[in-house]
C-alpha positions as CSV (number, residue, x, y, z in Angstrom):
1,M,232.5,-118.8,58.2
2,K,233.0,-115.8,55.9
3,R,231.4,-117.7,53.0
4,L,228.5,-118.7,55.2
5,F,228.0,-115.1,56.2
6,I,227.8,-114.0,52.6
7,I,225.3,-116.8,51.8
8,L,223.2,-115.9,54.7
9,S,223.2,-112.1,53.8
10,L,222.2,-112.8,50.2
11,F,219.5,-115.2,51.4
12,L,218.1,-112.6,53.7
13,L,218.0,-110.1,50.8
14,F,216.2,-112.7,48.7
15,Y,213.8,-113.7,51.4
16,Q,212.9,-110.2,52.4
17,S,212.0,-109.3,48.8
18,F,209.5,-112.1,48.6
19,A,208.3,-111.8,52.2
20,N,207.0,-108.4,51.1
21,D,204.5,-110.1,48.8
22,F,202.1,-111.1,51.6
23,I,200.7,-109.9,54.9
24,N,202.5,-111.4,57.8
25,G,200.3,-113.2,60.3
26,E,197.5,-113.8,57.8
27,V,196.5,-116.8,55.8
28,I,193.5,-117.9,53.7
29,I,192.1,-121.4,54.3
30,K,189.6,-123.6,52.5
31,L,188.0,-126.2,54.6
32,K,187.1,-129.6,53.1
33,N,183.5,-130.0,52.0
34,K,182.7,-132.3,54.8
35,Q,182.7,-129.3,57.1
36,N,179.1,-128.0,56.6
37,L,179.4,-124.7,58.5
38,Q,177.0,-121.8,59.1
39,N,178.1,-118.4,57.7
40,N,178.0,-117.0,61.3
41,I,180.1,-119.8,62.8
42,S,181.8,-118.6,66.0
43,T,185.5,-118.2,66.3
44,K,185.4,-120.8,69.1
45,S,183.8,-123.4,66.9
46,L,186.2,-122.7,64.1
47,T,189.3,-122.8,66.2
48,H,188.2,-126.2,67.5
49,I,188.2,-127.5,63.9
50,L,191.5,-125.8,63.2
51,N,193.0,-127.2,66.4
52,I,194.4,-123.8,67.5
53,H,193.9,-121.7,70.6
54,E,190.9,-119.3,70.3
55,Q,192.8,-116.3,71.6
56,A,195.6,-116.7,69.0
57,I,193.5,-115.8,65.9
58,E,190.8,-113.8,64.4
59,T,188.6,-115.4,61.8
60,K,186.3,-114.2,59.0
61,K,184.4,-116.1,56.4
62,I,185.1,-114.4,53.0
63,F,183.6,-116.8,50.4
64,S,180.7,-119.3,50.7
65,H,179.4,-120.1,47.2
66,G,179.7,-123.4,45.4
67,N,179.7,-125.3,48.7
68,K,183.1,-123.7,49.6
69,N,184.1,-122.6,53.1
70,I,186.8,-120.1,52.8
71,F,188.1,-118.0,55.8
72,L,190.6,-115.3,56.4
73,I,192.7,-116.1,59.5
74,K,194.6,-113.3,61.3
75,S,197.0,-113.8,64.1
76,K,199.2,-111.5,66.3
77,V,200.8,-114.5,67.8
78,Y,201.9,-116.6,64.8
79,S,203.7,-115.6,61.6
80,T,202.4,-116.6,58.2
81,E,204.9,-119.4,58.0
82,E,203.9,-120.7,61.4
83,L,200.2,-120.6,60.5
84,I,200.9,-122.5,57.3
85,E,202.9,-125.0,59.1
86,K,200.2,-125.5,61.7
87,F,197.4,-125.8,59.2
88,K,198.9,-127.8,56.3
89,Q,198.7,-131.0,58.2
90,N,195.2,-130.4,59.5
91,P,192.9,-133.1,58.0
92,N,190.0,-130.6,57.9
93,I,191.8,-128.1,55.7
94,E,192.0,-128.5,51.9
95,H,194.1,-125.4,51.1
96,V,196.1,-122.9,53.2
97,E,197.7,-119.9,51.4
98,P,199.3,-116.7,52.4
99,N,197.3,-113.5,52.1
100,I,199.2,-112.2,49.1
101,K,199.4,-108.5,48.1
102,I,198.0,-107.3,44.8
103,K,198.4,-104.0,43.1
104,P,196.5,-101.8,40.6
105,L,198.2,-102.0,37.2
106,K,198.9,-98.4,36.3
107,I,201.8,-96.5,34.7
108,P,202.6,-93.0,36.1
109,N,201.7,-90.2,33.7
110,D,205.0,-88.4,33.7
111,P,205.6,-85.8,31.0
112,V,207.5,-88.4,29.0
113,Y,204.2,-90.0,28.2
114,M,202.3,-86.7,27.8
115,K,202.3,-86.0,24.1
116,D,199.9,-85.6,21.2
117,Y,196.7,-86.2,23.1
118,Y,193.8,-87.5,21.2
119,Y,190.9,-87.6,23.5
120,Y,189.0,-90.4,21.8
121,W,191.7,-92.3,19.9
122,G,190.9,-95.4,21.9
123,Q,187.2,-95.3,21.1
124,D,188.1,-94.8,17.4
125,K,190.4,-97.8,17.3
126,V,187.8,-100.2,18.7
127,K,185.1,-98.8,16.3
128,A,183.0,-97.5,19.2
129,F,181.5,-94.6,17.1
130,Q,180.1,-97.1,14.6
131,A,179.0,-99.4,17.4
132,W,177.0,-96.6,19.0
133,D,174.8,-96.6,15.8
134,L,173.7,-100.1,16.9
135,T,173.5,-99.8,20.6
136,V,174.6,-97.4,23.4
137,G,174.1,-99.9,26.2
138,S,171.3,-100.6,28.7
139,E,170.6,-99.7,32.3
140,D,169.7,-103.3,32.8
141,I,173.3,-104.3,32.4
142,V,175.6,-104.2,35.5
143,I,179.4,-104.4,35.4
144,A,181.3,-104.7,38.6
145,V,184.5,-102.6,39.0
146,V,186.8,-104.3,41.4
147,D,189.4,-101.6,42.0
148,T,190.2,-98.5,44.2
149,G,186.5,-97.7,44.2
150,I,184.6,-95.2,42.0
151,D,184.0,-91.5,42.5
152,Y,180.3,-91.9,42.5
153,T,179.8,-88.1,42.8
154,H,181.5,-87.5,39.5
155,P,179.0,-85.6,37.2
156,D,179.8,-87.9,34.3
157,L,179.4,-91.1,36.3
158,K,176.8,-90.6,39.0
159,D,173.8,-91.4,36.8
160,N,175.4,-94.7,35.8
161,I,176.2,-95.9,39.3
162,W,174.3,-99.1,40.4
163,R,172.0,-98.7,43.3
164,N,170.7,-101.3,45.7
165,E,167.3,-99.8,46.2
166,I,166.4,-102.0,49.2
167,E,169.4,-100.8,51.1
168,C,169.2,-97.2,49.8
169,S,165.6,-96.9,51.1
170,G,166.1,-99.1,54.1
171,L,167.1,-98.6,57.7
172,I,170.6,-97.2,58.5
173,G,172.7,-99.8,60.2
174,V,170.5,-102.7,59.1
175,D,171.2,-105.4,56.5
176,D,167.8,-104.8,54.9
177,D,168.3,-107.2,52.0
178,G,170.0,-109.9,54.1
179,N,173.0,-110.3,51.8
180,G,175.5,-110.0,54.6
181,Y,176.5,-106.4,53.9
182,V,175.0,-103.6,55.9
183,D,173.8,-100.5,54.0
184,D,175.5,-101.5,50.7
185,C,173.5,-98.9,48.8
186,I,176.0,-98.4,46.0
187,G,178.5,-101.2,46.5
188,F,181.0,-102.0,49.2
189,D,184.5,-101.3,50.5
190,M,186.1,-104.6,51.3
191,H,189.4,-103.0,52.3
192,D,187.9,-100.9,55.1
193,Q,184.8,-103.2,55.6
194,D,182.3,-100.4,55.2
195,N,179.6,-99.3,52.7
196,D,181.5,-96.4,51.2
197,P,183.5,-97.4,48.0
198,L,184.5,-93.8,47.2
199,D,187.7,-93.5,45.2
200,Y,190.3,-91.1,46.4
201,D,193.1,-92.5,44.2
202,G,191.5,-92.2,40.7
203,H,192.5,-95.6,39.2
204,G,189.0,-97.1,39.6
205,T,187.3,-93.9,38.5
206,H,189.4,-93.8,35.4
207,V,188.5,-97.4,34.6
208,A,184.8,-96.8,35.3
209,G,184.7,-93.9,32.9
210,I,186.1,-96.0,30.0
211,I,183.4,-98.6,30.7
212,G,180.5,-96.4,31.3
213,A,180.8,-92.6,31.5
214,V,177.3,-91.2,30.7
215,G,176.9,-90.4,27.0
216,N,175.0,-87.7,25.2
217,N,174.8,-85.6,28.4
218,G,176.8,-82.6,27.3
219,L,179.6,-83.4,29.8
220,G,183.1,-84.5,29.4
221,I,183.4,-87.9,27.7
222,A,181.2,-90.9,26.7
223,G,182.1,-94.4,27.9
224,I,181.9,-97.5,25.7
225,N,178.4,-97.9,27.3
226,W,176.5,-94.6,27.4
227,R,173.9,-96.4,29.6
228,V,175.0,-99.1,32.0
229,K,175.2,-99.6,35.8
230,L,178.6,-99.6,37.4
231,L,179.0,-101.5,40.7
232,P,182.0,-100.4,42.7
233,C,183.7,-103.0,44.9
234,K,186.7,-101.4,46.6
235,I,189.7,-103.6,47.4
236,F,192.5,-101.0,47.8
237,D,193.1,-98.3,50.5
238,D,192.6,-94.6,49.8
239,E,196.2,-94.2,48.6
240,G,195.7,-96.8,45.9
241,S,199.3,-96.7,44.9
242,G,200.1,-99.2,47.6
243,F,199.1,-102.8,47.7
244,N,196.1,-104.6,49.0
245,V,195.6,-108.2,49.8
246,L,194.1,-111.2,48.2
247,S,191.3,-111.7,50.7
248,A,189.6,-108.5,49.7
249,A,189.4,-109.6,46.0
250,I,188.0,-113.0,47.1
251,E,185.4,-111.2,49.2
252,C,184.4,-109.0,46.3
253,L,183.8,-112.1,44.2
254,D,181.6,-113.5,47.0
255,Y,179.7,-110.2,47.1
256,I,179.0,-110.0,43.4
257,I,178.0,-113.7,43.1
258,T,175.5,-113.1,46.0
259,L,174.0,-110.2,44.1
260,K,173.9,-112.1,40.8
261,K,172.0,-115.0,42.5
262,R,169.6,-112.4,43.9
263,G,168.8,-111.1,40.4
264,V,171.3,-108.3,39.7
265,N,172.2,-108.7,36.1
266,I,176.0,-108.6,36.5
267,V,177.6,-109.7,33.2
268,A,181.3,-109.0,33.9
269,S,183.7,-107.9,36.6
270,N,186.6,-105.6,35.6
271,N,189.8,-106.5,37.3
272,S,192.7,-104.1,36.4
273,W,195.1,-105.5,39.0
274,A,197.5,-108.3,39.6
275,A,200.1,-109.8,41.8
276,S,203.8,-109.2,41.2
277,P,205.2,-111.3,38.4
278,G,206.1,-114.8,39.5
279,V,203.8,-114.7,42.6
280,Y,201.1,-117.4,42.4
281,L,197.9,-116.1,43.8
282,G,196.8,-119.5,44.9
283,D,194.0,-121.9,44.1
284,I,191.3,-120.3,46.4
285,L,191.1,-117.1,44.2
286,K,191.0,-119.3,41.1
287,E,188.1,-121.3,42.5
288,A,186.2,-118.1,43.4
289,I,186.7,-116.7,39.9
290,Q,185.4,-120.0,38.5
291,E,182.4,-119.9,40.7
292,A,181.6,-116.3,39.5
293,V,181.9,-117.4,35.9
294,N,179.6,-120.4,36.6
295,T,176.9,-117.8,37.5
296,G,177.4,-115.9,34.2
297,I,180.0,-113.3,35.2
298,L,183.0,-113.0,32.9
299,F,186.2,-112.1,34.6
300,I,188.1,-109.4,32.6
301,T,191.6,-108.8,33.7
302,A,194.8,-107.1,32.8
303,A,198.0,-108.8,31.4
304,G,200.4,-106.7,33.5
305,N,202.8,-103.8,33.0
306,E,206.3,-105.4,33.2
307,G,206.8,-105.8,29.4
308,T,207.4,-109.5,29.8
309,N,206.0,-112.7,28.3
310,N,203.4,-114.2,30.6
311,D,203.9,-117.6,29.0
312,E,207.4,-118.0,30.4
313,V,207.5,-121.1,32.4
314,C,209.4,-122.1,35.6
315,K,212.0,-124.4,34.1
316,T,214.0,-123.9,37.3
317,D,213.0,-122.9,40.8
318,T,214.6,-119.5,40.6
319,F,212.0,-117.2,39.0
320,C,209.0,-117.3,36.7
321,Q,207.1,-114.5,34.8
322,H,203.6,-115.7,35.1
323,V,201.2,-112.9,36.1
324,Y,198.0,-113.8,38.0
325,P,195.0,-113.7,37.7
326,C,195.7,-113.4,33.9
327,D,197.5,-116.7,33.8
328,Y,194.9,-118.8,35.6
329,K,193.7,-121.8,33.6
330,L,190.1,-122.3,34.6
331,D,188.1,-125.4,33.8
332,N,185.4,-123.1,32.3
333,D,187.9,-120.6,30.8
334,G,185.8,-117.6,31.8
335,I,188.7,-115.2,32.0
336,I,189.5,-112.7,29.2
337,C,193.1,-111.3,29.7
338,V,193.8,-108.1,27.9
339,T,197.1,-106.3,27.0
340,A,197.5,-102.8,25.6
341,V,198.3,-101.2,22.2
342,D,199.3,-97.6,21.6
343,K,198.0,-95.1,19.0
344,N,200.2,-96.7,16.3
345,D,198.9,-100.2,17.0
346,E,202.2,-101.2,18.5
347,L,202.7,-103.2,21.7
348,P,204.0,-100.6,24.2
349,F,207.3,-101.3,26.1
350,Y,205.4,-101.9,29.3
351,A,202.7,-104.2,28.0
352,N,202.9,-107.9,28.9
353,Y,202.0,-110.5,26.3
354,G,201.6,-114.2,25.8
355,M,200.3,-116.4,23.0
356,Y,198.6,-118.8,25.4
357,S,197.8,-116.6,28.3
358,V,196.7,-113.2,26.8
359,D,193.7,-113.2,24.6
360,L,193.6,-109.9,22.8
361,A,194.7,-106.2,23.0
362,A,192.8,-102.9,23.4
363,P,193.9,-99.3,23.6
364,G,195.8,-98.6,26.8
365,D,198.3,-95.8,26.1
366,D,197.4,-92.2,27.1
367,I,193.7,-92.9,27.6
368,Y,191.5,-90.0,28.5
369,S,188.8,-90.7,31.1
370,T,187.1,-89.6,34.3
371,A,189.2,-88.6,37.3
372,T,188.4,-88.0,41.0
373,T,188.2,-84.5,42.3
374,V,191.3,-85.0,44.5
375,D,193.5,-87.3,42.5
376,R,196.8,-88.6,43.9
377,F,197.7,-90.3,40.6
378,I,196.6,-88.5,37.5
379,L,199.2,-85.8,37.4
380,S,197.7,-84.5,34.1
381,A,194.1,-84.2,35.3
382,V,192.2,-81.2,34.2
383,G,189.1,-80.7,36.2
384,N,187.5,-84.1,36.6
385,Y,189.2,-85.8,33.6
386,G,192.7,-86.9,32.8
387,W,195.0,-89.4,31.1
388,E,196.3,-92.7,32.3
389,T,198.5,-95.4,30.7
390,G,198.7,-99.2,31.2
391,T,197.0,-102.5,30.6
392,S,194.6,-101.4,33.4
393,M,193.2,-98.9,30.8
394,A,192.9,-101.6,28.0
395,T,190.9,-104.0,30.2
396,P,187.8,-101.8,30.6
397,F,187.5,-101.4,26.8
398,V,186.8,-105.2,26.7
399,S,184.5,-105.0,29.8
400,G,182.6,-102.3,28.0
401,A,182.3,-104.5,24.9
402,V,180.8,-107.3,27.0
403,G,178.2,-104.8,28.2
404,L,177.3,-103.6,24.7
405,L,177.0,-107.2,23.4
406,K,174.7,-108.2,26.2
407,S,172.6,-105.1,25.8
408,M,172.0,-105.9,22.1
409,Y,171.8,-109.7,22.3
410,S,170.4,-110.5,25.7
411,F,170.2,-114.2,24.8
412,L,174.0,-114.6,24.5
413,T,175.7,-116.7,27.1
414,W,179.1,-115.7,28.6
415,R,180.7,-118.3,26.3
416,D,179.0,-116.8,23.3
417,I,180.2,-113.3,24.3
418,K,183.7,-114.3,24.8
419,A,183.8,-116.2,21.5
420,T,182.3,-113.3,19.6
421,I,184.8,-110.8,21.0
422,L,187.8,-113.1,20.2
423,L,186.6,-114.0,16.7
424,N,186.1,-110.4,15.7
425,T,189.4,-108.7,16.5
426,D,191.4,-106.7,14.0
427,Y,194.7,-108.5,13.1
428,L,197.8,-106.4,13.9
429,P,201.3,-107.5,12.8
430,S,202.7,-106.2,16.1
431,L,200.6,-108.8,17.9
432,E,201.6,-111.8,15.8
433,N,202.6,-114.6,18.1
434,K,202.1,-112.2,21.0
435,V,198.4,-112.9,21.9
436,L,196.0,-115.7,21.2
437,T,193.9,-113.8,18.6
438,E,196.8,-111.7,17.3
439,G,194.3,-108.8,17.2
440,R,192.9,-105.7,18.8
441,L,189.3,-105.4,20.0
442,N,186.7,-104.4,17.4
443,I,183.4,-103.7,19.1
444,Y,181.5,-102.9,15.9
445,A,182.6,-106.1,14.2
446,A,181.6,-108.1,17.3
447,L,178.1,-106.5,17.4
448,N,177.6,-107.2,13.7
449,N,179.0,-110.8,13.9
450,P,177.8,-112.7,16.9
451,I,177.6,-115.5,14.3
452,R,180.5,-115.3,12.0
453,D,180.9,-115.8,8.3
454,I,184.2,-117.4,7.4
455,N,185.6,-116.9,3.9
456,G,188.1,-118.8,1.8
457,T,189.6,-122.3,2.3
458,L,191.9,-123.2,5.2
459,G,195.3,-123.3,3.6
460,I,198.5,-123.1,5.5
461,L,201.8,-122.3,3.7
462,I,205.0,-123.0,5.8
463,E,208.5,-122.1,5.0
464,N,211.4,-123.1,7.3
465,D,209.0,-124.1,10.1
466,K,207.3,-120.7,10.0
467,I,203.7,-120.1,9.0
468,I,203.7,-117.3,6.4
469,R,200.2,-117.5,5.1
470,V,196.8,-118.8,6.4
471,E,193.6,-118.7,4.5
472,E,190.4,-119.3,6.3
473,M,187.5,-121.7,5.8
474,E,184.6,-120.9,3.6
475,G,181.0,-121.2,4.9
476,E,178.6,-119.9,7.4
477,Y,179.5,-120.4,11.0
478,Y,176.9,-121.1,13.7
479,P,176.7,-123.2,16.8
480,Q,174.1,-125.9,17.4
481,D,174.2,-128.8,19.9
482,N,177.8,-128.3,20.8
483,Y,178.9,-128.4,17.1
484,I,180.1,-125.8,14.7
485,F,178.5,-126.1,11.3
486,Y,180.1,-125.0,8.0
487,E,177.5,-124.9,5.2
488,K,180.0,-125.4,2.3
489,P,182.6,-128.1,1.6
490,F,185.4,-128.0,4.0
491,S,189.0,-128.6,2.9
492,L,192.3,-128.4,4.6
493,Y,195.5,-127.9,2.7
494,I,199.0,-127.7,4.2
495,Y,202.2,-127.2,2.1
496,L,205.7,-127.2,3.6
497,T,208.8,-125.9,1.8
498,N,212.4,-126.4,3.1
499,N,211.1,-127.7,6.3
500,N,214.0,-128.1,8.8
501,S,212.2,-130.6,11.0
502,S,210.4,-133.9,10.6
503,I,207.9,-132.8,13.3
504,I,205.7,-129.7,12.9
505,D,203.4,-127.9,15.3
506,L,200.6,-125.9,13.7
507,I,197.9,-123.9,15.6
508,F,194.6,-123.6,13.8
509,K,192.7,-120.6,15.2
510,L,189.2,-122.1,15.0
511,L,187.8,-120.6,18.1
512,S,185.0,-122.3,20.0
513,L,183.8,-122.2,23.5
514,Y,181.9,-125.4,24.1
515,E,182.7,-127.5,27.0
516,N,183.5,-131.2,27.4
517,V,183.1,-132.4,23.8
518,E,185.6,-134.4,21.6
519,P,186.8,-132.7,18.4
520,A,185.6,-134.4,15.2
521,I,184.9,-133.8,11.5
522,C,181.5,-135.1,10.4
523,F,179.8,-135.3,7.0
524,D,176.1,-135.0,6.7
525,N,175.8,-136.7,3.3
526,D,177.0,-140.1,4.6
527,K,176.7,-139.5,8.3
528,T,180.3,-140.3,8.8
529,C,182.4,-138.7,11.5
530,Y,186.1,-138.7,11.8
531,K,187.6,-138.2,15.2
532,I,190.3,-135.6,15.5
533,D,192.9,-137.5,17.5
534,N,196.7,-137.4,18.0
535,D,197.2,-138.9,14.5
536,L,196.0,-135.6,13.0
537,F,194.9,-133.1,15.6
538,S,195.5,-132.5,19.2
539,K,193.9,-130.3,21.9
540,T,196.5,-127.8,23.1
541,S,194.8,-124.6,24.3
542,Y,191.5,-122.8,24.6
543,G,190.5,-121.6,21.2
544,S,192.8,-123.6,19.0
545,L,193.3,-127.0,17.4
546,S,196.8,-128.1,16.7
547,L,198.3,-130.4,14.1
548,I,201.2,-131.9,16.0
549,K,203.9,-134.6,15.8
550,M,203.2,-135.4,12.2
551,Q,206.1,-137.1,10.4
552,I,206.3,-134.9,7.2
553,E,209.2,-134.9,4.8
554,D,210.8,-131.7,3.4
555,N,208.9,-130.1,0.5
556,S,205.9,-132.3,1.1
557,E,202.2,-131.7,1.0
558,Y,199.3,-132.9,3.2
559,D,195.7,-132.7,1.9
560,V,192.3,-133.4,3.4
561,D,189.5,-132.8,0.8
562,N,186.0,-133.4,2.2
563,E,183.1,-134.6,0.1
564,P,180.5,-131.9,-1.0
565,G,177.7,-131.2,1.2
566,K,177.2,-129.7,4.7
567,V,180.2,-130.4,6.9
568,R,179.8,-130.5,10.6
569,V,182.9,-129.7,12.5
570,N,182.9,-130.3,16.3
571,I,185.6,-128.2,17.9
572,A,186.1,-128.9,21.6
573,F,186.1,-126.3,24.3
574,L,189.8,-126.6,24.3
575,K,191.7,-126.4,27.5
576,R,195.0,-124.7,28.1
577,D,196.2,-127.7,30.2
578,K,199.1,-127.1,32.5
579,T,202.2,-129.1,31.6
580,A,204.5,-130.3,34.4
581,E,206.9,-127.4,33.8
582,D,204.2,-124.9,33.4
583,T,202.6,-125.6,36.8
584,P,203.4,-122.8,39.3
585,V,205.0,-123.8,42.5
586,E,202.7,-123.4,45.5
587,N,203.6,-120.4,47.6
588,E,203.9,-121.7,51.1
589,G,205.1,-118.8,53.3
590,G,205.9,-116.1,50.8
591,D,208.7,-117.6,48.8
592,G,207.5,-116.1,45.6
593,G,206.6,-119.3,44.0
594,C,210.1,-120.7,44.5
595,S,211.7,-123.0,47.0
596,L,215.1,-124.1,48.3
597,S,215.5,-127.9,48.7
598,K,217.0,-128.9,52.0
599,D,219.4,-131.4,50.3
600,K,221.1,-128.8,48.1
601,N,224.8,-128.3,48.8
602,D,226.4,-124.9,49.6
603,F,227.5,-124.3,46.1
604,S,224.0,-124.8,44.6
605,I,222.5,-122.6,47.3
606,L,225.2,-119.9,46.7
607,L,224.6,-120.0,42.9
608,F,220.9,-119.9,43.4
609,I,221.1,-116.9,45.7
610,L,223.6,-115.0,43.5
611,I,221.2,-115.4,40.5
612,M,218.3,-114.2,42.6
613,A,220.2,-111.2,44.0
614,S,221.1,-110.3,40.4
615,V,217.5,-110.5,39.3
616,I,216.4,-108.4,42.2
617,L,219.0,-105.7,41.6
618,V,218.3,-105.5,37.9
619,K,214.6,-105.4,38.6
620,R,215.0,-102.6,41.1
621,A,217.2,-100.7,38.7
622,K,214.6,-101.0,36.0
623,E,211.9,-99.8,38.4
624,S,214.1,-96.8,39.4
625,F,214.7,-96.0,35.7
626,S,211.0,-96.3,34.8
627,N,210.1,-93.8,37.5
628,L,212.4,-91.1,36.2
């Protein structure tokens, strides 16, 4: 009995920690496509489909694009677990998920972080000053800021705030433009369900200033875009430091997709927020993001501030370190996930990383930007400006780069823009094997090289299973008809010394963003194409080709020399496919992506709970220390 009491006590500690990750009595459901519903469907009609008593729930449709029917369900009668249990067997429901809490990714600006301030060090690192000689942005470009709102009264932001002129000049209390949101003159507050996205916390205002504080106006700072339109969509409460819920983020995506389809030139959404590590945000948000990307809106998000590897996989059902939405693997790969570097081009202690989940880095440590008048977070604010730290601050540098690229090259697609940004980073040793590009954002290089020149031959030298030198291909790079062309002869040379294994795994960083094509090497002189298959290459992740499972002896060589003439290389839009062990466990009832099997014996359960309790205690101790 005593042992059972200990097990039960530890289980309750574990369960409570994960139960705090969602709002009790709320779920998000996706109906199957056969349910062709009106946007204004009555609760009575919906409850009939859901087979639940009308008085037991409140319903709200939060996403309707791409032939998807997604609803937020609230109940004062049933718990989240009970709602999931009721709905998961319903033949009309495709998905049911808890309404998970998300948080802005920010680091408190204690005095320990407050040293040697350089107001523009971030802009200097990404070559913004040189980029401004080429373009300072355009008022035709709109970037959505999904955050704590924006202080739209800020003197350095107000002229760059997006305006919905139909609503601004329309009747009060009337949905003049018919988009489903009343009086959304300058955006919307999805948390409070009103038309005032004013930021009282400061996080969203700081992010907005990095993207697009007005330039050349004699005030404060200049954002990456001097001219741009910032569209605030507020998903957090006025405190900001607390959590909000998943449904508000989904509804923001629905809102900006609606605006995009009505002609608003939204090119990106900035999302400096995430769920707690290991908490899967579900498939419904993933589908909403994918739908936004399909309309041409890049989803720029932060890697997280736990200092962990986002690529860690759930090899057991105890804990995983994936951070969402960064780690989502979309069919169209329209996410750019960003981590932070400091003034010394080092990865800060708090910055998450991941070779297959995080794309690049940008400045994120002690970043100076706009602040709200009454700011509950920026302890160092002077007037309407202050410093913040975190991957939240790195993310808007990339969103700003998207805006500048689109303003200079309006013909670029979102795939072109993503490829251009990733192909033009500055290599940093501190990011080697840490992020996909191993580099920091370089906006000037991106603006100068939307079509890239690649120099040298592709030669790879390996010692003891470690790549120590890579030389790049020679020739002009340009896309045409889903192919990448190299004007000069292409050669591949691999040399291994003291190789400890008969199987090698190489990653070629030949980045391309073209969808649903097979990789191949083709020669124009004899019209011969060689398929890149598992005998030589294999698709492993977006933006890479891998040479895998080749039986190569120690101290051996492998050569591919192509004939002279134009070489056509078709690189697939490579997918970061989930492996079985990399697939997150579905969160059914707030178990944090983990589950206890009913057939486990007492010892297994006790061992599991003790491990979890240790993880939780260590995590809490770290959090307490980090707040000192």
